[in-house]
N, C-alpha and C positions, 0 to 999 in steps of 0.2 A: 358339619364339623367345623370348629373354629380354626383359624390359621395357627399353624405350628402347635397343634393340640398335643402331639406326642412329646415335644420338648417341654411344654407347659405341664403336662401330666407327670412327667418324670421329675420335674422340679418340685411340683406339689408333693409327690410321694417322698422325695428326699428331704425337703424342708420340714414337712409334717412329722415324718418318722424321726428325724434328728431332734426335733423339739420333744417328742415323747421320750426318746432315749435319754436326753439330758434331764428331763423331769424325773425319770425313774432312777437315774444315776444319783441325782441330788437327794431323792427320797431315801435311798439306801445308804446315804452318808458317804458315798465314794467321791474321791477327788476327780478332777478333770482328766480325760484320757491324755496320756503322755508317753509316746513311744520312746522317749529318751530315758525314762525311768526303767530300772532293771526289775521292778516288781511286776508280777503278772497283771494282765488286764482284769479289771473287776468282773466277777462272774455275773451272769444275767440273774438278777434277784427275783424277777417275776416273768411270767409268760409274756406280758405286755412288753417288757424290756427286750426279751428275745425276739419277739415279732418285729419290734421297731428296728432293732439292729439288722435283722434279716432284710427288712424292707429297704433300709439304706443301702446295703450291699447289692441287692437286686437292682435298684434304680441306678446305682453307679456303674454296674456292669453293662446295662443296656445303654446308658448314656455314653460310656466310653466306646462301645462298639458302634454306636450311631455316629460318633465323631471321627472314628478312624477310617482311613482308606484301607483297602484290602492288603496293600503292601505293608502298612503299619501294623495291621493285625497279624500278618504273617511273621514279621520280625519279632513282635512281642511274644508270640507263641514259640517261635523257633529259639529265642534266647532263653526260654524256660529250661532247655536242656543244659545251657551253660550255667544257669543258676544252680541247678541240681548238682552239676559237676563241682562247682565252687563250694557248695555245702558239704559235699563228700570230702573234698580236700581239707576243709576246715575241721571236720570231725575226725578224720584220720590222723591229723596232726595236732589235735587239741588246741587249735588256735584261739578259741573262745576263752579257754582257761588261761592261756598265756596273756591275752589282752586284759582279762579281768585282773590278774595278778599285777601286771605292769601298770594298770591305771591306779593302783593304790599309791603309787609314788609320783603320779603326774596327772594333773587335770587336763593336760593337752592330749591325752591318749598315748598309745605306744607307737613308736616309729616302726616303719616297715623294715628298717635295717635291724632293729632289735628282734623283731619277730622272725625275720629270715635267718638270723644267726641261731635262734633257738631250734628251728625246724630244718636247717640245712638247705635252704633254698636261695635262689638268686633274688635279691630285693626287687629288682625291676619286674620280674615275672610274678612274684608273689603279690606285688601291688595291684596287678590286673585282676588277680583272683579276689583280693579284698575289695576292690572297687565294684566288681560284679555283685558282691554281697551288699556293699554300701548302697548301691543304687536301688536295691530291693529292700532296704531298711533293716537288714540284719546287723549292719554296722553303721557307724558314723565316721566320716573322715573329718575329725575335729579341726585339723589344719592340714595343709598339704603333706601327704606322706605319713600322717599320724591317725591311728584308728582307735575307736572305743566301741563298747557294746551298746546295743539298744535293748528294748524289752524283748524283741524277737531273738536277738543275738544271745541273750542270757540263757535261752533254752538250748543252745548248742554246747553248753558246758557238760562235762562228764557227769553221769548219774541222772541226767534229765531224759524224759521219755522221747522228746524230739531228737536229741542226740542219738539215742538208741535206735530209733526208727531209721535215721539216715545211715547209721553204722551198719545195720543189718541189710537194708534194702538197696542202697546205692551200689555196692560192689557186684550185686547180681542183676541189677535193673537193666543196664545197657547191654550186657551180653544176652540177656533174655529177650530184649526187644529186637535184637539183631536176628534172632531165630523165629520170631513170631510170624513173619510172612510165610516162611516155609511150613510151619505147623498148620497154617490156615489152608494150604493147598495140597499138602502131602496126603496121599491116598489112605494112609493108615491113621494119621493124627487128626485130619480135618473134621471127621464126623464122630469122634469118640470123646467121652468125658473121662477117660482113664487118666489118673493122676500122674502116670508115667509118660504120658504123651503130650506134655506141655512144652512151651518154649523154654521154660526154666530147666526142665529135665533134659531137653535136647542140648542146651547150652551149659551154663555154669553148674547145673545139678549133675552132669555126667551120668545121666540115666536114673538118678534118684528122684523120688518125689520130694516135694518141699518138706514134708514131715520127716522123711527119711534123712534128708540133708541136715535138718536141725538136730535130729537124734545123734548124728555122727559128728556134729560140730558143736560141742558144748558151749563155746564162747558165743557163737552166733545164736544158739538157743537162749542163752541168758539175755542177750540184747533183744531178741525177739520178744521174750516175755516182758521186759521192761518197756519195749516200744508199744505194747498193747495199751499201756496207760495213756499214751497220746490219743488213741482212738477212744479209750474209756472216758477221758476228760470231756470229749465232745458228746458222748452218749449219756453219761451218768446224770448230769444235772437236769437235763431236759426230761429224762425218764422219771426221775424221782419227783420232779416238780409238776409234771403234767399228766401222769397216769395214776389212777386211784389205787396204788399198791396197798395203802393202809387198809382200805375196805376189802380188797380182793384177797388179801393174805391173812386176814384175821381168823384165828382158830384153824389154820391150815398147816400142813407140812409141805414145805416148798422143796422140791428136788431140783437142785441146780445142776443140770446135766451138762457135763463138760465145763464145769464151773471154774477150771483153772486154779489160780491162786486165791479165789474167793473175794476178789476186790469189789465185785458187784453185789453179791448176795450179803456181804457183811454190812452193807449200807442198810439193808432191811433190819438187821439185828439192832441197829442204832435208832430205829424209828418208833420204838415202844409200841409195836403191833401186838395186841393181846392174843395169846394162845399160839403164837407163831413158833414153829420149829423149822430148822433148815438142815438139809442134807446136801453136802457138796460132793459130787461125783466126778472123778476124772481118772486118768491113767495113773498107775503107781509111779511115784516120784513127783507127781504134780499135786494130787489131792493133799499130800502132806504139807505143801506150801500153804494151802487154804487153811489148814489147822493153825499154822503159825500166824497167818493174817488175823484170824478170829481171836487167837490168844492175845494178840497185841491190841486189837481195836475193839473187840467185844468179848472180853474174858468171861463175863458172867454167862454168856450163851454156852460156852464150853463147859464151865464148871457145873452148870445146872443141867447139862445133858440135852439142851435144846439145839445144839449144833453137833452134827455127826459128819464124819469124813470117810469116804470109802471109794474103792476102785470100781470102775465100770467100763464096759465096752458098749458104746451107744449104738452099735450095729446089732446088738442082741436085745431081746426083751428086757425091760427094766425090772429090777428086783423089787422095786417099791411100788405099792399100790394102796388104794383105800379111798373111801368116800371123801375124806377131807384132804386128799393129796392133790397137789398140782405140780406142774413141771415147767421149768424155765430153761430155754435154750437161747443163749445170747451169742450172736455172731458165730453160730455153729454151721447152719445150713449153707451159708455163703461160701464155705470152703469146699463144697461138694457139688457134683453134678446131680441132675434130677434123680437118676436111678438110686444113687447113694442116699439122697435125701428121703426118698420114699421108704427105703429100708430103715432109716433112722426113725421115721415117724411111725412105721408099722410096728416097730419094737415097742414104742410107747402106747400105741393103740391097743396092742395085745395085752398090755399090763394094766392100763388105766381103768378106773371105775367109771361107769357112765356119767357120774356127776362131776368128774374131774375135768380140769382144763389144762391145755398146753399153752404157754405163753412164749411166742417167738419174738425175740428182740433183734430185729434185722433192719437193714436199709430198705426203704420203699422207693423203688425206681418208678419215675413218672415218664410216660412217653413224651418226647420232645415236641409237643404241639405248639403251634403259634399262639400269639395273644388272643384273648377272647375278642369277638367281633363287636362287643358293646363299647364302641368308641364314644367319648363325650361329644355332644352336639352343640354345646355352647360353653362360653367362658365360665358360667356358673357351674356347669356340670364338671368341667375340668377342675375347678377349685374344690368342689365337694366330693369328688369321686373317692371311693374307698382306697386307702393306701396301706392299711396295716394288716393286709393279708399275709399269711406265712405258709410254710409247708403243712400246717394243720388245716389249711383250706384246700378246696378242690382246684383252685386256680389262683394265679397271682393278679395283682392290680394291673390293669391296662396301662401301658403297652408292654408290660413284662411278659415273656412267654409263660404258658400255663405250667411249665415245669420249674418256674422261678429262675430260669436263665442260667448264666454262667456261674453264679454264686452256688448253684447246686452241683457244679462240676465235680466236686469232691466225691459225690456218690457214684457218678459215672466213672471217675478215675479208679475208685476201688473195685468197681465191676470189671474194669479193664485189667487191674492187677490180679483179680481172681482168675481171669482167663489166662493170664500170663504165667502164673505160678502154680495154680491148683487145678485148673479146669473146672473151677467152681463159678458162681455167678451171684450177683445181686438180682432181685426179682421184683416184678410188678405184683400188684394185688391179685390180678387174674392168674399169674403163675403160681402164687402161693395157694390159691384156691384149688388149682389143678393138682398140686402136690398133695394137698389134704384129701381130695377125692380119691386119688390113687391109693392112698394109705388107709382108706376106710374112715376118714375123718371129715369134718366139715369146718370151714372157716366161718366163724360166727361173728367176729368183730375185728375191725381194724382201727387202731387209734394212732393217727399220725402225730409225730412230735416235731418240735421246732429244730431238732438236730438233723432232720432229713431221714431219721429212722422212724420206725413205727412198732407198736406192739400188736402182733397178730395172735388172736385167740382162736384155738382149735378145740373141738370136742369130738367125741365119737359120733359117727353118722347114725 
């Protein structure tokens, strides 16, 4: 193995992936990346662009970890709690909106004194909150004591999905985390997947499950619904770009089980898929939102009768079946423990035609295995080694861990959140196969996506 092969391989991955990303950015007609601009980051126009971006982030994560001491890594992780707290304070007090409005009158940003007067805080203390956000690029301190938004900070304005996520999750996050150690050792809660035996239920939920809490707190429920767009933004583009929905849904009736406000399935209505009909199923009060979504974004599907909206209980056999019927469950099973998931899948297995498919759109958890052992043995191999591997591959480019390293931490964080609030979980391919078998189904195909999610196809066994 050549001297310093790990550093050279990481540099090769980073430089090569950056070049590919820049080429894709240019080909799509997008400007250079600029975190100072308030417009969103350009979307990944192609799978190659998504893979290159992922490779950059993976390499930077491993490089940063390689360069840090344990104490530095600890402080960085520890300070993440302070960043979350600062984000919560910013959202609760609508600081991003105040900064945005203030910057209309000044190119120098808004002074901390002006902001403090608006929200009733001490300027010196508020400045420390703002600098915690500025050091993480949510804000910029344009000159001492003056702040303006960045691209990240613009997402903290009211009405944005990131704002909603922080608004609904942060007030319950820290109290729930405080209760988690107890729920992991308590004789009743440690071995159960009961939704009433979570850290959330023990703490801020006051005995309620997360769904019960949202039902009794309409404002939180509204923010929760909007916050799902933040997750949807990550999932949607990769799914539509990388899975052959056009071929798989042609001349089919798609049952969007637990389809919420229809923001995912309405995209299929825009794809000119021949012979496609869509049925959005959810609880009363929710599926009506899907109708409004379709009426606004795909009105011809509603007027032609190709879109239907109805109530359902996905713990019971589905009312829809037929040879040309297929079922979509997007981010449904991760809310529930295994026994509940088997019950949901059995209800579909009971109803579905032998030729029908169930498409699960869920996170694919990868075991946290070390890098592959195929280390480059020469400078030529370091230069030529594969760098554009992504979550659609079985492993990452050496020396990145096979689960793609810390850049994949979002998927494990969501798994942790499911434990905290729902007693649900994200799952590995083997765990999905086990659920299918228990429900009388068979996992016939897994299609990983560059979002860290995958499409799991199940059929009757």
